[in-house]
C-alpha positions in Angstrom: -18.2 1.1 -2.5 -21.8 2.1 -3.1 -24.5 -0.4 -3.8 -27.1 0.0 -6.6 -26.9 2.0 -9.8 -24.7 1.4 -12.7 -21.2 0.0 -12.2 -18.6 2.6 -12.8 -15.0 1.4 -12.4 -12.5 3.4 -10.4 -9.4 2.9 -8.3 -6.6 4.6 -6.4 -2.9 3.6 -6.2 -0.5 4.2 -3.3 3.2 3.2 -3.3 4.0 1.2 -0.3 7.6 0.2 -0.7 9.8 0.8 -3.8 8.2 -1.2 -6.6 5.2 -2.4 -4.5 2.0 -0.5 -5.1 -1.3 -1.0 -3.3 -4.4 -0.7 -5.5 -7.7 0.1 -3.8 -11.0 -0.3 -5.5 -13.1 2.9 -5.7 -15.8 1.4 -8.0 -19.4 2.5 -7.5 -22.5 0.5 -8.2 -21.8 -2.8 -6.4 -19.6 -4.9 -8.7 -19.2 -8.6 -8.1 -15.9 -9.3 -9.9 -12.6 -7.4 -10.3 -9.8 -8.0 -12.8 -6.6 -6.0 -12.6 -4.0 -5.8 -15.5 -0.7 -4.3 -14.5 0.8 -3.7 -17.9 3.8 -6.0 -17.2 2.3 -9.4 -18.3 0.6 -10.1 -15.0 -2.9 -9.7 -13.6 -4.8 -10.3 -10.4 -8.4 -10.4 -9.2 -9.8 -9.1 -6.0 -11.3 -6.0 -4.5 -8.0 -4.4 -3.5 -4.6 -5.8 -4.3 -0.9 -5.2 -3.9 1.5 -5.6 -6.9 5.3 -5.6 -7.1 6.7 -4.3 -10.3 9.8 -6.4 -10.1 11.1 -6.0 -13.7 11.7 -2.3 -13.3 15.2 -0.7 -13.3 16.1 2.3 -11.2 14.5 5.7 -11.5 10.9 6.6 -12.2 8.9 4.6 -14.7 5.2 4.3 -15.5 2.7 1.5 -16.3 -0.9 1.7 -17.7 -2.9 -0.2 -15.0 -6.4 -1.3 -15.9 -9.2 -2.4 -13.6 -12.2 -4.2 -15.2 -15.3 -4.7 -13.0 -18.7 -6.2 -13.6 -21.8 -7.4 -12.0 -24.5 -9.9 -13.2 -26.6 -7.2 -14.8 -24.3 -5.0 -16.8 -21.4 -5.3 -19.3 -17.9 -5.1 -17.8 -16.6 -1.5 -17.2 -13.0 -0.5 -17.2 -10.8 2.3 -15.7 -7.2 2.7 -16.9 -4.7 5.0 -15.3 -1.0 5.7 -15.6 0.8 4.7 -12.4 4.3 6.2 -11.8 6.7 4.0 -9.8 9.9 5.4 -8.3 12.5 2.6 -7.8 15.5 4.7 -7.2 
């Protein structure tokens, strides 16, 4: 994470075990807060988080995951990406 400059939200996602996905912050600009929305009725806060998509049935499915970041000097910024989860 780079300090200074405008906050620009970004993240990566890596499947770690079935329906568990690791989300890693890739935001630039030095944010001070993070809010994750997993498109399944749950959310989390933190720089990088793991999330289990427990309500999924077998096969490949997708969710629209959103990261909202902010600092004290700029409005919140968001990044949304489609995450594909294989629970077969």
